[in-house]
One Martini backbone bead per residue (centre of mass of N, CA, C, O) as a GRO file, in nm:
protein
  132
    1MET     BB    1  -2.481  -1.769  -0.630
    2VAL     BB    2  -2.198  -1.592  -0.666
    3ILE     BB    3  -1.873  -1.717  -0.742
    4MET     BB    4  -1.536  -1.644  -0.663
    5SER     BB    5  -1.214  -1.690  -0.799
    6VAL     BB    6  -0.859  -1.728  -0.685
    7ASP     BB    7  -0.536  -1.707  -0.853
    8LEU     BB    8  -0.254  -1.675  -0.698
    9GLY     BB    9   0.024  -1.465  -0.785
   10LEU     BB   10   0.318  -1.298  -0.831
   11ALA     BB   11   0.214  -1.132  -1.105
   12ARG     BB   12  -0.060  -1.298  -1.142
   13THR     BB   13  -0.428  -1.284  -1.110
   14GLY     BB   14  -0.695  -1.497  -1.120
   15LEU     BB   15  -1.041  -1.483  -1.241
   16ALA     BB   16  -1.362  -1.622  -1.145
   17VAL     BB   17  -1.708  -1.718  -1.225
   18SER     BB   18  -2.027  -1.789  -1.152
   19ASP     BB   19  -2.325  -1.875  -1.165
   20GLU     BB   20  -2.613  -1.855  -0.983
   21GLY     BB   21  -2.637  -2.187  -0.981
   22GLU     BB   22  -2.351  -2.318  -0.939
   23THR     BB   23  -2.233  -2.472  -1.224
   24PHE     BB   24  -2.057  -2.250  -1.373
   25ALA     BB   25  -1.743  -2.146  -1.506
   26PHE     BB   26  -1.573  -1.818  -1.561
   27PRO     BB   27  -1.353  -1.638  -1.703
   28ARG     BB   28  -1.250  -1.281  -1.633
   29ALA     BB   29  -0.953  -1.209  -1.493
   30VAL     BB   30  -0.642  -1.014  -1.474
   31ILE     BB   31  -0.412  -0.932  -1.223
   32ARG     BB   32  -0.149  -0.680  -1.214
   33GLU     BB   33  -0.006  -0.741  -0.896
   34ARG     BB   34   0.238  -0.721  -0.619
   35ASP     BB   35   0.087  -0.571  -0.411
   36PRO     BB   36  -0.101  -0.694  -0.162
   37GLU     BB   37  -0.305  -0.460  -0.098
   38ARG     BB   38  -0.383  -0.392  -0.392
   39LEU     BB   39  -0.479  -0.673  -0.460
   40ILE     BB   40  -0.704  -0.696  -0.253
   41ARG     BB   41  -0.866  -0.452  -0.355
   42ALA     BB   42  -0.910  -0.565  -0.641
   43VAL     BB   43  -1.059  -0.822  -0.565
   44CYS     BB   44  -1.292  -0.680  -0.411
   45ALA     BB   45  -1.390  -0.510  -0.651
   46HIS     BB   46  -1.467  -0.754  -0.826
   47ALA     BB   47  -1.672  -0.879  -0.633
   48VAL     BB   48  -1.866  -0.645  -0.657
   49GLU     BB   49  -1.902  -0.637  -0.965
   50TYR     BB   50  -2.003  -0.956  -0.968
   51GLY     BB   51  -2.171  -1.032  -0.703
   52ALA     BB   52  -2.034  -1.178  -0.478
   53GLY     BB   53  -2.080  -1.424  -0.195
   54ARG     BB   54  -1.805  -1.576  -0.264
   55ILE     BB   55  -1.461  -1.689  -0.197
   56VAL     BB   56  -1.215  -1.865  -0.383
   57VAL     BB   57  -0.896  -1.983  -0.276
   58GLY     BB   58  -0.603  -2.083  -0.377
   59LEU     BB   59  -0.406  -2.370  -0.263
   60PRO     BB   60  -0.055  -2.429  -0.277
   61VAL     BB   61   0.011  -2.744  -0.269
   62ASN     BB   62   0.179  -3.008  -0.254
   63MET     BB   63   0.176  -3.322  -0.390
   64ASP     BB   64   0.184  -3.442  -0.076
   65GLY     BB   65   0.002  -3.202   0.090
   66SER     BB   66   0.187  -2.995   0.169
   67ALA     BB   67   0.290  -2.686   0.318
   68GLY     BB   68   0.425  -2.408   0.204
   69GLU     BB   69   0.510  -2.084   0.175
   70ARG     BB   70   0.287  -2.010  -0.034
   71ALA     BB   71   0.048  -2.115   0.135
   72LEU     BB   72   0.082  -1.914   0.369
   73THR     BB   73   0.041  -1.661   0.199
   74CYS     BB   74  -0.245  -1.734   0.095
   75ARG     BB   75  -0.382  -1.746   0.368
   76ALA     BB   76  -0.331  -1.449   0.442
   77LEU     BB   77  -0.474  -1.326   0.194
   78ALA     BB   78  -0.752  -1.458   0.244
   79GLU     BB   79  -0.799  -1.316   0.514
   80ARG     BB   80  -0.789  -1.026   0.401
   81ILE     BB   81  -1.019  -1.060   0.203
   82ARG     BB   82  -1.231  -1.116   0.419
   83GLU     BB   83  -1.198  -0.852   0.578
   84VAL     BB   84  -1.251  -0.650   0.339
   85SER     BB   85  -1.519  -0.786   0.208
   86GLY     BB   86  -1.705  -0.977   0.410
   87LEU     BB   87  -1.662  -1.256   0.287
   88GLU     BB   88  -1.667  -1.563   0.225
   89THR     BB   89  -1.366  -1.766   0.264
   90VAL     BB   90  -1.220  -2.022   0.060
   91LEU     BB   91  -1.013  -2.290   0.060
   92ARG     BB   92  -0.841  -2.447  -0.232
   93ASP     BB   93  -0.712  -2.688  -0.394
   94GLU     BB   94  -0.474  -2.624  -0.684
   95ARG     BB   95  -0.384  -2.871  -0.801
   96LEU     BB   96  -0.341  -2.867  -1.155
   97THR     BB   97  -0.484  -2.610  -1.276
   98THR     BB   98  -0.267  -2.512  -1.480
   99VAL     BB   99  -0.259  -2.767  -1.646
  100ALA     BB  100  -0.558  -2.756  -1.727
  101ALA     BB  101  -0.542  -2.481  -1.863
  102TYR     BB  102  -0.342  -2.558  -2.086
  103THR     BB  103  -0.519  -2.773  -2.212
  104VAL     BB  104  -0.750  -2.588  -2.296
  105LEU     BB  105  -0.576  -2.396  -2.470
  106ASN     BB  106  -0.474  -2.613  -2.664
  107GLU     BB  107  -0.759  -2.707  -2.766
  108ASN     BB  108  -0.802  -2.380  -2.858
  109ASN     BB  109  -0.542  -2.253  -2.987
  110VAL     BB  110  -0.384  -2.092  -2.758
  111ARG     BB  111  -0.131  -1.850  -2.814
  112GLY     BB  112   0.108  -1.677  -2.681
  113LYS     BB  113   0.013  -1.386  -2.550
  114ARG     BB  114  -0.279  -1.474  -2.501
  115ARG     BB  115  -0.209  -1.708  -2.315
  116LYS     BB  116  -0.067  -1.542  -2.091
  117ASP     BB  117  -0.327  -1.358  -2.040
  118VAL     BB  118  -0.534  -1.629  -1.959
  119VAL     BB  119  -0.426  -1.862  -1.771
  120ASP     BB  120  -0.513  -1.753  -1.486
  121ALA     BB  121  -0.819  -1.749  -1.538
  122GLU     BB  122  -0.836  -2.049  -1.613
  123ALA     BB  123  -0.735  -2.155  -1.340
  124ALA     BB  124  -0.970  -2.031  -1.180
  125CYS     BB  125  -1.183  -2.193  -1.331
  126GLN     BB  126  -1.087  -2.473  -1.247
  127LEU     BB  127  -1.116  -2.427  -0.945
  128LEU     BB  128  -1.422  -2.361  -0.947
  129GLN     BB  129  -1.531  -2.613  -1.087
  130ASP     BB  130  -1.430  -2.801  -0.865
  131TYR     BB  131  -1.593  -2.672  -0.635
  132LEU     BB  132  -1.881  -2.712  -0.775
   0.00000   0.00000   0.00000
């Protein structure tokens, strides 16, 4: 089954997908949308496009494991994604995924505007690879 991951952000939301064997994760897209309902519709449209059977949504918990305001917002968005898509939606701790994404981009010498354009999809990829 193809699994899609979502790294929800305030300005940009990264998407990644797995292979059918659920072994490898690949960065796929960045959605630039601030309106929650339009964002949810865009995420669900991508899930259909990619043939996803499950969606993993990053949960931004604090380093001590506590849930802050952003985590509560992500929980609510994940629930709406589940309602709209009809797919199983799983929350996954996303601590340090953006740090890992920057490390991958540094190792591949991705800099400047291109880096800003892909870091959210790479963070979603890190989230999904951890889930797999």
